[in-house]
PDBQT receptor file of N, H, CA, C and O in Angstrom, charges set to zero:
ATOM      1  N   MET A   1     100.499  98.015 115.767  1.00  0.00    +0.000 N 
ATOM      2  CA  MET A   1      99.868  99.287 115.956  1.00  0.00    +0.000 C 
ATOM      3  C   MET A   1      99.062  99.638 114.675  1.00  0.00    +0.000 C 
ATOM      4  O   MET A   1      99.533  99.440 113.555  1.00  0.00    +0.000 OA
ATOM      5  N   ARG A   2      97.874 100.148 114.874  1.00  0.00    +0.000 N 
ATOM      6  H   ARG A   2      97.491 100.309 115.784  1.00  0.00    +0.000 HD
ATOM      7  CA  ARG A   2      97.065 100.570 113.730  1.00  0.00    +0.000 C 
ATOM      8  C   ARG A   2      96.954 102.109 113.727  1.00  0.00    +0.000 C 
ATOM      9  O   ARG A   2      96.825 102.741 114.776  1.00  0.00    +0.000 OA
ATOM     10  N   THR A   3      97.005 102.664 112.563  1.00  0.00    +0.000 N 
ATOM     11  H   THR A   3      97.109 102.151 111.711  1.00  0.00    +0.000 HD
ATOM     12  CA  THR A   3      96.873 104.121 112.371  1.00  0.00    +0.000 C 
ATOM     13  C   THR A   3      95.564 104.428 111.597  1.00  0.00    +0.000 C 
ATOM     14  O   THR A   3      95.310 103.910 110.510  1.00  0.00    +0.000 OA
ATOM     15  N   LEU A   4      94.770 105.288 112.222  1.00  0.00    +0.000 N 
ATOM     16  H   LEU A   4      94.977 105.708 113.106  1.00  0.00    +0.000 HD
ATOM     17  CA  LEU A   4      93.506 105.681 111.595  1.00  0.00    +0.000 C 
ATOM     18  C   LEU A   4      93.459 107.230 111.472  1.00  0.00    +0.000 C 
ATOM     19  O   LEU A   4      93.944 107.955 112.341  1.00  0.00    +0.000 OA
ATOM     20  N   THR A   5      92.864 107.695 110.371  1.00  0.00    +0.000 N 
ATOM     21  H   THR A   5      92.471 107.106 109.665  1.00  0.00    +0.000 HD
ATOM     22  CA  THR A   5      92.614 109.124 110.186  1.00  0.00    +0.000 C 
ATOM     23  C   THR A   5      91.128 109.387 110.447  1.00  0.00    +0.000 C 
ATOM     24  O   THR A   5      90.254 108.689 109.933  1.00  0.00    +0.000 OA
ATOM     25  N   ILE A   6      90.867 110.428 111.270  1.00  0.00    +0.000 N 
ATOM     26  H   ILE A   6      91.577 110.995 111.688  1.00  0.00    +0.000 HD
ATOM     27  CA  ILE A   6      89.458 110.728 111.592  1.00  0.00    +0.000 C 
ATOM     28  C   ILE A   6      88.813 111.422 110.341  1.00  0.00    +0.000 C 
ATOM     29  O   ILE A   6      89.305 112.444 109.863  1.00  0.00    +0.000 OA
ATOM     30  N   ASP A   7      87.764 110.861 109.864  1.00  0.00    +0.000 N 
ATOM     31  H   ASP A   7      87.365 110.030 110.251  1.00  0.00    +0.000 HD
ATOM     32  CA  ASP A   7      87.023 111.385 108.720  1.00  0.00    +0.000 C 
ATOM     33  C   ASP A   7      85.985 112.379 109.175  1.00  0.00    +0.000 C 
ATOM     34  O   ASP A   7      85.867 113.478 108.631  1.00  0.00    +0.000 OA
ATOM     35  N   ARG A   8      85.217 111.967 110.203  1.00  0.00    +0.000 N 
ATOM     36  H   ARG A   8      85.313 111.075 110.645  1.00  0.00    +0.000 HD
ATOM     37  CA  ARG A   8      84.154 112.870 110.720  1.00  0.00    +0.000 C 
ATOM     38  C   ARG A   8      83.714 112.392 112.073  1.00  0.00    +0.000 C 
ATOM     39  O   ARG A   8      83.967 111.254 112.470  1.00  0.00    +0.000 OA
ATOM     40  N   ILE A   9      83.055 113.273 112.767  1.00  0.00    +0.000 N 
ATOM     41  H   ILE A   9      82.849 114.197 112.445  1.00  0.00    +0.000 HD
ATOM     42  CA  ILE A   9      82.400 112.931 114.059  1.00  0.00    +0.000 C 
ATOM     43  C   ILE A   9      80.927 113.144 113.853  1.00  0.00    +0.000 C 
ATOM     44  O   ILE A   9      80.502 114.198 113.382  1.00  0.00    +0.000 OA
ATOM     45  N   ASP A  10      80.154 112.158 114.201  1.00  0.00    +0.000 N 
ATOM     46  H   ASP A  10      80.499 111.301 114.584  1.00  0.00    +0.000 HD
ATOM     47  CA  ASP A  10      78.729 112.182 113.940  1.00  0.00    +0.000 C 
ATOM     48  C   ASP A  10      78.005 111.586 115.131  1.00  0.00    +0.000 C 
ATOM     49  O   ASP A  10      78.088 110.381 115.369  1.00  0.00    +0.000 OA
ATOM     50  N   GLY A  11      77.309 112.403 115.868  1.00  0.00    +0.000 N 
ATOM     51  H   GLY A  11      77.242 113.381 115.674  1.00  0.00    +0.000 HD
ATOM     52  CA  GLY A  11      76.609 111.869 117.071  1.00  0.00    +0.000 C 
ATOM     53  C   GLY A  11      77.615 111.402 118.078  1.00  0.00    +0.000 C 
ATOM     54  O   GLY A  11      78.532 112.134 118.450  1.00  0.00    +0.000 OA
ATOM     55  N   LYS A  12      77.437 110.162 118.525  1.00  0.00    +0.000 N 
ATOM     56  H   LYS A  12      76.692 109.567 118.222  1.00  0.00    +0.000 HD
ATOM     57  CA  LYS A  12      78.357 109.607 119.501  1.00  0.00    +0.000 C 
ATOM     58  C   LYS A  12      79.495 108.767 118.926  1.00  0.00    +0.000 C 
ATOM     59  O   LYS A  12      80.152 108.026 119.656  1.00  0.00    +0.000 OA
ATOM     60  N   TYR A  13      79.721 108.880 117.653  1.00  0.00    +0.000 N 
ATOM     61  H   TYR A  13      79.187 109.483 117.059  1.00  0.00    +0.000 HD
ATOM     62  CA  TYR A  13      80.805 108.117 116.990  1.00  0.00    +0.000 C 
ATOM     63  C   TYR A  13      81.802 109.014 116.316  1.00  0.00    +0.000 C 
ATOM     64  O   TYR A  13      81.504 110.108 115.836  1.00  0.00    +0.000 OA
ATOM     65  N   VAL A  14      83.030 108.477 116.307  1.00  0.00    +0.000 N 
ATOM     66  H   VAL A  14      83.273 107.589 116.697  1.00  0.00    +0.000 HD
ATOM     67  CA  VAL A  14      84.101 109.068 115.547  1.00  0.00    +0.000 C 
ATOM     68  C   VAL A  14      84.390 108.071 114.354  1.00  0.00    +0.000 C 
ATOM     69  O   VAL A  14      84.769 106.922 114.580  1.00  0.00    +0.000 OA
ATOM     70  N   PHE A  15      84.208 108.522 113.167  1.00  0.00    +0.000 N 
ATOM     71  H   PHE A  15      83.900 109.456 112.983  1.00  0.00    +0.000 HD
ATOM     72  CA  PHE A  15      84.418 107.679 112.001  1.00  0.00    +0.000 C 
ATOM     73  C   PHE A  15      85.793 107.895 111.443  1.00  0.00    +0.000 C 
ATOM     74  O   PHE A  15      86.190 109.020 111.139  1.00  0.00    +0.000 OA
ATOM     75  N   CYS A  16      86.526 106.797 111.308  1.00  0.00    +0.000 N 
ATOM     76  H   CYS A  16      86.204 105.883 111.555  1.00  0.00    +0.000 HD
ATOM     77  CA  CYS A  16      87.940 106.859 110.916  1.00  0.00    +0.000 C 
ATOM     78  C   CYS A  16      88.160 105.903 109.712  1.00  0.00    +0.000 C 
ATOM     79  O   CYS A  16      87.396 104.976 109.441  1.00  0.00    +0.000 OA
ATOM     80  N   GLU A  17      89.271 106.218 109.026  1.00  0.00    +0.000 N 
ATOM     81  H   GLU A  17      89.891 106.971 109.247  1.00  0.00    +0.000 HD
ATOM     82  CA  GLU A  17      89.642 105.433 107.842  1.00  0.00    +0.000 C 
ATOM     83  C   GLU A  17      91.090 104.975 107.993  1.00  0.00    +0.000 C 
ATOM     84  O   GLU A  17      91.919 105.760 108.454  1.00  0.00    +0.000 OA
ATOM     85  N   ASP A  18      91.428 103.742 107.626  1.00  0.00    +0.000 N 
ATOM     86  H   ASP A  18      90.755 103.105 107.252  1.00  0.00    +0.000 HD
ATOM     87  CA  ASP A  18      92.800 103.269 107.668  1.00  0.00    +0.000 C 
ATOM     88  C   ASP A  18      93.479 103.386 106.329  1.00  0.00    +0.000 C 
ATOM     89  O   ASP A  18      92.868 103.898 105.391  1.00  0.00    +0.000 OA
ATOM     90  N   GLU A  19      94.700 102.944 106.190  1.00  0.00    +0.000 N 
ATOM     91  H   GLU A  19      95.196 102.528 106.952  1.00  0.00    +0.000 HD
ATOM     92  CA  GLU A  19      95.494 103.048 104.992  1.00  0.00    +0.000 C 
ATOM     93  C   GLU A  19      94.833 102.239 103.826  1.00  0.00    +0.000 C 
ATOM     94  O   GLU A  19      95.065 102.562 102.661  1.00  0.00    +0.000 OA
ATOM     95  N   GLU A  20      94.086 101.284 104.106  1.00  0.00    +0.000 N 
ATOM     96  H   GLU A  20      93.897 101.022 105.052  1.00  0.00    +0.000 HD
ATOM     97  CA  GLU A  20      93.451 100.473 103.106  1.00  0.00    +0.000 C 
ATOM     98  C   GLU A  20      92.026 100.925 102.736  1.00  0.00    +0.000 C 
ATOM     99  O   GLU A  20      91.289 100.217 102.049  1.00  0.00    +0.000 OA
ATOM    100  N   LYS A  21      91.674 102.097 103.203  1.00  0.00    +0.000 N 
ATOM    101  H   LYS A  21      92.272 102.671 103.761  1.00  0.00    +0.000 HD
ATOM    102  CA  LYS A  21      90.360 102.737 102.942  1.00  0.00    +0.000 C 
ATOM    103  C   LYS A  21      89.232 102.006 103.612  1.00  0.00    +0.000 C 
ATOM    104  O   LYS A  21      88.086 102.133 103.182  1.00  0.00    +0.000 OA
ATOM    105  N   LYS A  22      89.517 101.219 104.681  1.00  0.00    +0.000 N 
ATOM    106  H   LYS A  22      90.448 101.116 105.030  1.00  0.00    +0.000 HD
ATOM    107  CA  LYS A  22      88.463 100.610 105.476  1.00  0.00    +0.000 C 
ATOM    108  C   LYS A  22      88.032 101.600 106.563  1.00  0.00    +0.000 C 
ATOM    109  O   LYS A  22      88.851 102.316 107.139  1.00  0.00    +0.000 OA
ATOM    110  N   TYR A  23      86.702 101.615 106.826  1.00  0.00    +0.000 N 
ATOM    111  H   TYR A  23      86.037 101.034 106.358  1.00  0.00    +0.000 HD
ATOM    112  CA  TYR A  23      86.141 102.606 107.788  1.00  0.00    +0.000 C 
ATOM    113  C   TYR A  23      85.908 101.868 109.162  1.00  0.00    +0.000 C 
ATOM    114  O   TYR A  23      85.611 100.674 109.213  1.00  0.00    +0.000 OA
ATOM    115  N   TYR A  24      86.055 102.622 110.205  1.00  0.00    +0.000 N 
ATOM    116  H   TYR A  24      86.296 103.591 110.163  1.00  0.00    +0.000 HD
ATOM    117  CA  TYR A  24      85.814 102.151 111.567  1.00  0.00    +0.000 C 
ATOM    118  C   TYR A  24      85.036 103.202 112.331  1.00  0.00    +0.000 C 
ATOM    119  O   TYR A  24      85.222 104.397 112.098  1.00  0.00    +0.000 OA
ATOM    120  N   ALA A  25      84.185 102.791 113.223  1.00  0.00    +0.000 N 
ATOM    121  H   ALA A  25      84.034 101.820 113.413  1.00  0.00    +0.000 HD
ATOM    122  CA  ALA A  25      83.477 103.724 114.068  1.00  0.00    +0.000 C 
ATOM    123  C   ALA A  25      83.944 103.461 115.501  1.00  0.00    +0.000 C 
ATOM    124  O   ALA A  25      83.929 102.323 115.969  1.00  0.00    +0.000 OA
ATOM    125  N   ILE A  26      84.357 104.529 116.192  1.00  0.00    +0.000 N 
ATOM    126  H   ILE A  26      84.369 105.454 115.812  1.00  0.00    +0.000 HD
ATOM    127  CA  ILE A  26      84.745 104.450 117.545  1.00  0.00    +0.000 C 
ATOM    128  C   ILE A  26      83.886 105.320 118.356  1.00  0.00    +0.000 C 
ATOM    129  O   ILE A  26      83.664 106.474 117.989  1.00  0.00    +0.000 OA
ATOM    130  N   GLU A  27      83.361 104.813 119.498  1.00  0.00    +0.000 N 
ATOM    131  H   GLU A  27      83.541 103.875 119.796  1.00  0.00    +0.000 HD
ATOM    132  CA  GLU A  27      82.507 105.601 120.348  1.00  0.00    +0.000 C 
ATOM    133  C   GLU A  27      83.277 106.838 120.856  1.00  0.00    +0.000 C 
ATOM    134  O   GLU A  27      84.427 106.720 121.279  1.00  0.00    +0.000 OA
ATOM    135  N   ILE A  28      82.650 108.000 120.815  1.00  0.00    +0.000 N 
ATOM    136  H   ILE A  28      81.716 108.096 120.472  1.00  0.00    +0.000 HD
ATOM    137  CA  ILE A  28      83.313 109.234 121.204  1.00  0.00    +0.000 C 
ATOM    138  C   ILE A  28      83.870 109.184 122.607  1.00  0.00    +0.000 C 
ATOM    139  O   ILE A  28      84.862 109.851 122.900  1.00  0.00    +0.000 OA
ATOM    140  N   ASP A  29      83.243 108.395 123.500  1.00  0.00    +0.000 N 
ATOM    141  H   ASP A  29      82.437 107.853 123.262  1.00  0.00    +0.000 HD
ATOM    142  CA  ASP A  29      83.737 108.268 124.862  1.00  0.00    +0.000 C 
ATOM    143  C   ASP A  29      85.046 107.506 124.940  1.00  0.00    +0.000 C 
ATOM    144  O   ASP A  29      85.766 107.625 125.931  1.00  0.00    +0.000 OA
ATOM    145  N   GLU A  30      85.375 106.717 123.908  1.00  0.00    +0.000 N 
ATOM    146  H   GLU A  30      84.790 106.620 123.103  1.00  0.00    +0.000 HD
ATOM    147  CA  GLU A  30      86.611 105.926 123.866  1.00  0.00    +0.000 C 
ATOM    148  C   GLU A  30      87.756 106.670 123.236  1.00  0.00    +0.000 C 
ATOM    149  O   GLU A  30      88.918 106.288 123.375  1.00  0.00    +0.000 OA
ATOM    150  N   ALA A  31      87.414 107.756 122.527  1.00  0.00    +0.000 N 
ATOM    151  H   ALA A  31      86.470 108.066 122.414  1.00  0.00    +0.000 HD
ATOM    152  CA  ALA A  31      88.455 108.568 121.780  1.00  0.00    +0.000 C 
ATOM    153  C   ALA A  31      89.059 109.573 122.726  1.00  0.00    +0.000 C 
ATOM    154  O   ALA A  31      88.389 110.001 123.665  1.00  0.00    +0.000 OA
ATOM    155  N   PRO A  32      90.266 109.957 122.522  1.00  0.00    +0.000 N 
ATOM    156  CA  PRO A  32      90.870 111.031 123.344  1.00  0.00    +0.000 C 
ATOM    157  C   PRO A  32      90.091 112.330 123.250  1.00  0.00    +0.000 C 
ATOM    158  O   PRO A  32      89.456 112.612 122.234  1.00  0.00    +0.000 OA
ATOM    159  N   ALA A  33      90.141 113.090 124.276  1.00  0.00    +0.000 N 
ATOM    160  H   ALA A  33      90.657 112.861 125.102  1.00  0.00    +0.000 HD
ATOM    161  CA  ALA A  33      89.368 114.343 124.375  1.00  0.00    +0.000 C 
ATOM    162  C   ALA A  33      89.888 115.333 123.327  1.00  0.00    +0.000 C 
ATOM    163  O   ALA A  33      91.095 115.391 123.094  1.00  0.00    +0.000 OA
ATOM    164  N   GLY A  34      89.035 116.085 122.713  1.00  0.00    +0.000 N 
ATOM    165  H   GLY A  34      88.054 116.038 122.903  1.00  0.00    +0.000 HD
ATOM    166  CA  GLY A  34      89.382 117.081 121.769  1.00  0.00    +0.000 C 
ATOM    167  C   GLY A  34      89.698 116.651 120.365  1.00  0.00    +0.000 C 
ATOM    168  O   GLY A  34      90.190 117.451 119.569  1.00  0.00    +0.000 OA
ATOM    169  N   VAL A  35      89.426 115.406 120.039  1.00  0.00    +0.000 N 
ATOM    170  H   VAL A  35      89.026 114.756 120.685  1.00  0.00    +0.000 HD
ATOM    171  CA  VAL A  35      89.754 114.981 118.689  1.00  0.00    +0.000 C 
ATOM    172  C   VAL A  35      88.865 115.726 117.649  1.00  0.00    +0.000 C 
ATOM    173  O   VAL A  35      87.764 116.176 117.962  1.00  0.00    +0.000 OA
ATOM    174  N   LYS A  36      89.380 115.834 116.420  1.00  0.00    +0.000 N 
ATOM    175  H   LYS A  36      90.275 115.468 116.165  1.00  0.00    +0.000 HD
ATOM    176  CA  LYS A  36      88.635 116.496 115.368  1.00  0.00    +0.000 C 
ATOM    177  C   LYS A  36      89.014 115.878 114.072  1.00  0.00    +0.000 C 
ATOM    178  O   LYS A  36      90.058 115.232 113.981  1.00  0.00    +0.000 OA
ATOM    179  N   PRO A  37      88.178 116.055 113.022  1.00  0.00    +0.000 N 
ATOM    180  CA  PRO A  37      88.500 115.504 111.708  1.00  0.00    +0.000 C 
ATOM    181  C   PRO A  37      89.885 115.862 111.239  1.00  0.00    +0.000 C 
ATOM    182  O   PRO A  37      90.325 116.998 111.413  1.00  0.00    +0.000 OA
ATOM    183  N   GLY A  38      90.567 114.932 110.657  1.00  0.00    +0.000 N 
ATOM    184  H   GLY A  38      90.210 114.008 110.516  1.00  0.00    +0.000 HD
ATOM    185  CA  GLY A  38      91.915 115.162 110.216  1.00  0.00    +0.000 C 
ATOM    186  C   GLY A  38      93.007 114.694 111.166  1.00  0.00    +0.000 C 
ATOM    187  O   GLY A  38      94.155 114.499 110.767  1.00  0.00    +0.000 OA
ATOM    188  N   ASN A  39      92.627 114.516 112.443  1.00  0.00    +0.000 N 
ATOM    189  H   ASN A  39      91.694 114.674 112.767  1.00  0.00    +0.000 HD
ATOM    190  CA  ASN A  39      93.573 113.947 113.434  1.00  0.00    +0.000 C 
ATOM    191  C   ASN A  39      93.904 112.548 113.050  1.00  0.00    +0.000 C 
ATOM    192  O   ASN A  39      93.106 111.851 112.423  1.00  0.00    +0.000 OA
ATOM    193  N   ILE A  40      95.086 112.132 113.428  1.00  0.00    +0.000 N 
ATOM    194  H   ILE A  40      95.734 112.698 113.938  1.00  0.00    +0.000 HD
ATOM    195  CA  ILE A  40      95.551 110.745 113.238  1.00  0.00    +0.000 C 
ATOM    196  C   ILE A  40      95.614 110.064 114.564  1.00  0.00    +0.000 C 
ATOM    197  O   ILE A  40      96.293 110.513 115.488  1.00  0.00    +0.000 OA
ATOM    198  N   LEU A  41      94.861 108.916 114.655  1.00  0.00    +0.000 N 
ATOM    199  H   LEU A  41      94.309 108.552 113.904  1.00  0.00    +0.000 HD
ATOM    200  CA  LEU A  41      94.813 108.170 115.875  1.00  0.00    +0.000 C 
ATOM    201  C   LEU A  41      95.706 106.958 115.723  1.00  0.00    +0.000 C 
ATOM    202  O   LEU A  41      95.744 106.338 114.661  1.00  0.00    +0.000 OA
ATOM    203  N   GLU A  42      96.433 106.615 116.789  1.00  0.00    +0.000 N 
ATOM    204  H   GLU A  42      96.402 107.119 117.652  1.00  0.00    +0.000 HD
ATOM    205  CA  GLU A  42      97.236 105.402 116.836  1.00  0.00    +0.000 C 
ATOM    206  C   GLU A  42      96.635 104.518 117.897  1.00  0.00    +0.000 C 
ATOM    207  O   GLU A  42      96.379 104.951 119.021  1.00  0.00    +0.000 OA
ATOM    208  N   ILE A  43      96.411 103.265 117.526  1.00  0.00    +0.000 N 
ATOM    209  H   ILE A  43      96.619 102.913 116.614  1.00  0.00    +0.000 HD
ATOM    210  CA  ILE A  43      95.815 102.278 118.414  1.00  0.00    +0.000 C 
ATOM    211  C   ILE A  43      96.837 101.228 118.644  1.00  0.00    +0.000 C 
ATOM    212  O   ILE A  43      97.234 100.574 117.680  1.00  0.00    +0.000 OA
ATOM    213  N   ASP A  44      97.303 101.006 119.852  1.00  0.00    +0.000 N 
ATOM    214  H   ASP A  44      96.980 101.537 120.636  1.00  0.00    +0.000 HD
ATOM    215  CA  ASP A  44      98.315 100.001 120.136  1.00  0.00    +0.000 C 
ATOM    216  C   ASP A  44      97.677  98.599 120.244  1.00  0.00    +0.000 C 
ATOM    217  O   ASP A  44      96.461  98.438 120.137  1.00  0.00    +0.000 OA
ATOM    218  N   ASP A  45      98.527  97.616 120.454  1.00  0.00    +0.000 N 
ATOM    219  H   ASP A  45      99.515  97.747 120.541  1.00  0.00    +0.000 HD
ATOM    220  CA  ASP A  45      98.057  96.206 120.508  1.00  0.00    +0.000 C 
ATOM    221  C   ASP A  45      97.177  95.971 121.716  1.00  0.00    +0.000 C 
ATOM    222  O   ASP A  45      96.443  94.983 121.732  1.00  0.00    +0.000 OA
ATOM    223  N   ASP A  46      97.206  96.833 122.743  1.00  0.00    +0.000 N 
ATOM    224  H   ASP A  46      97.802  97.635 122.730  1.00  0.00    +0.000 HD
ATOM    225  CA  ASP A  46      96.346  96.677 123.906  1.00  0.00    +0.000 C 
ATOM    226  C   ASP A  46      94.990  97.456 123.771  1.00  0.00    +0.000 C 
ATOM    227  O   ASP A  46      94.148  97.420 124.668  1.00  0.00    +0.000 OA
ATOM    228  N   GLY A  47      94.822  98.140 122.641  1.00  0.00    +0.000 N 
ATOM    229  H   GLY A  47      95.506  98.169 121.912  1.00  0.00    +0.000 HD
ATOM    230  CA  GLY A  47      93.615  98.902 122.419  1.00  0.00    +0.000 C 
ATOM    231  C   GLY A  47      93.661 100.333 122.885  1.00  0.00    +0.000 C 
ATOM    232  O   GLY A  47      92.642 101.021 122.809  1.00  0.00    +0.000 OA
ATOM    233  N   ASN A  48      94.826 100.837 123.381  1.00  0.00    +0.000 N 
ATOM    234  H   ASN A  48      95.653 100.279 123.443  1.00  0.00    +0.000 HD
ATOM    235  CA  ASN A  48      94.960 102.199 123.845  1.00  0.00    +0.000 C 
ATOM    236  C   ASN A  48      95.008 103.111 122.651  1.00  0.00    +0.000 C 
ATOM    237  O   ASN A  48      95.737 102.865 121.689  1.00  0.00    +0.000 OA
ATOM    238  N   ILE A  49      94.202 104.197 122.719  1.00  0.00    +0.000 N 
ATOM    239  H   ILE A  49      93.610 104.396 123.500  1.00  0.00    +0.000 HD
ATOM    240  CA  ILE A  49      94.140 105.124 121.578  1.00  0.00    +0.000 C 
ATOM    241  C   ILE A  49      94.806 106.424 122.007  1.00  0.00    +0.000 C 
ATOM    242  O   ILE A  49      94.571 106.941 123.099  1.00  0.00    +0.000 OA
ATOM    243  N   SER A  50      95.662 106.946 121.092  1.00  0.00    +0.000 N 
ATOM    244  H   SER A  50      95.854 106.527 120.205  1.00  0.00    +0.000 HD
ATOM    245  CA  SER A  50      96.310 108.196 121.319  1.00  0.00    +0.000 C 
ATOM    246  C   SER A  50      96.271 109.007 120.014  1.00  0.00    +0.000 C 
ATOM    247  O   SER A  50      96.098 108.432 118.939  1.00  0.00    +0.000 OA
ATOM    248  N   VAL A  51      96.431 110.341 120.099  1.00  0.00    +0.000 N 
ATOM    249  H   VAL A  51      96.572 110.808 120.972  1.00  0.00    +0.000 HD
ATOM    250  CA  VAL A  51      96.402 111.250 118.959  1.00  0.00    +0.000 C 
ATOM    251  C   VAL A  51      97.858 111.502 118.531  1.00  0.00    +0.000 C 
ATOM    252  O   VAL A  51      98.708 111.899 119.327  1.00  0.00    +0.000 OA
ATOM    253  N   LYS A  52      98.097 111.256 117.258  1.00  0.00    +0.000 N 
ATOM    254  H   LYS A  52      97.406 110.934 116.611  1.00  0.00    +0.000 HD
ATOM    255  CA  LYS A  52      99.459 111.537 116.756  1.00  0.00    +0.000 C 
ATOM    256  C   LYS A  52      99.691 112.987 116.506  1.00  0.00    +0.000 C 
ATOM    257  O   LYS A  52     100.771 113.515 116.771  1.00  0.00    +0.000 OA
ATOM    258  N   ASN A  53      98.653 113.650 115.981  1.00  0.00    +0.000 N 
ATOM    259  H   ASN A  53      97.776 113.221 115.765  1.00  0.00    +0.000 HD
ATOM    260  CA  ASN A  53      98.774 115.131 115.757  1.00  0.00    +0.000 C 
ATOM    261  C   ASN A  53      97.504 115.809 116.231  1.00  0.00    +0.000 C 
ATOM    262  O   ASN A  53      96.394 115.445 115.841  1.00  0.00    +0.000 OA
ATOM    263  N   GLN A  54      97.689 116.773 117.056  1.00  0.00    +0.000 N 
ATOM    264  H   GLN A  54      98.590 117.069 117.373  1.00  0.00    +0.000 HD
ATOM    265  CA  GLN A  54      96.423 117.393 117.588  1.00  0.00    +0.000 C 
ATOM    266  C   GLN A  54      96.581 118.895 117.586  1.00  0.00    +0.000 C 
ATOM    267  O   GLN A  54      95.664 119.613 117.982  1.00  0.00    +0.000 OA
TER     268      GLN A  54
């Protein structure tokens, strides 16, 4: 499982950062509804994304 913290939302992308300070862009349509900067996303081995704190 990977944990990412949302840094910002810009256009159609959610920009996230992992524990190693690597950045990832997730299309907003693939992110759970209502996400906002500061939320922590958990991505399981099957690619399912959930919000740890909302």
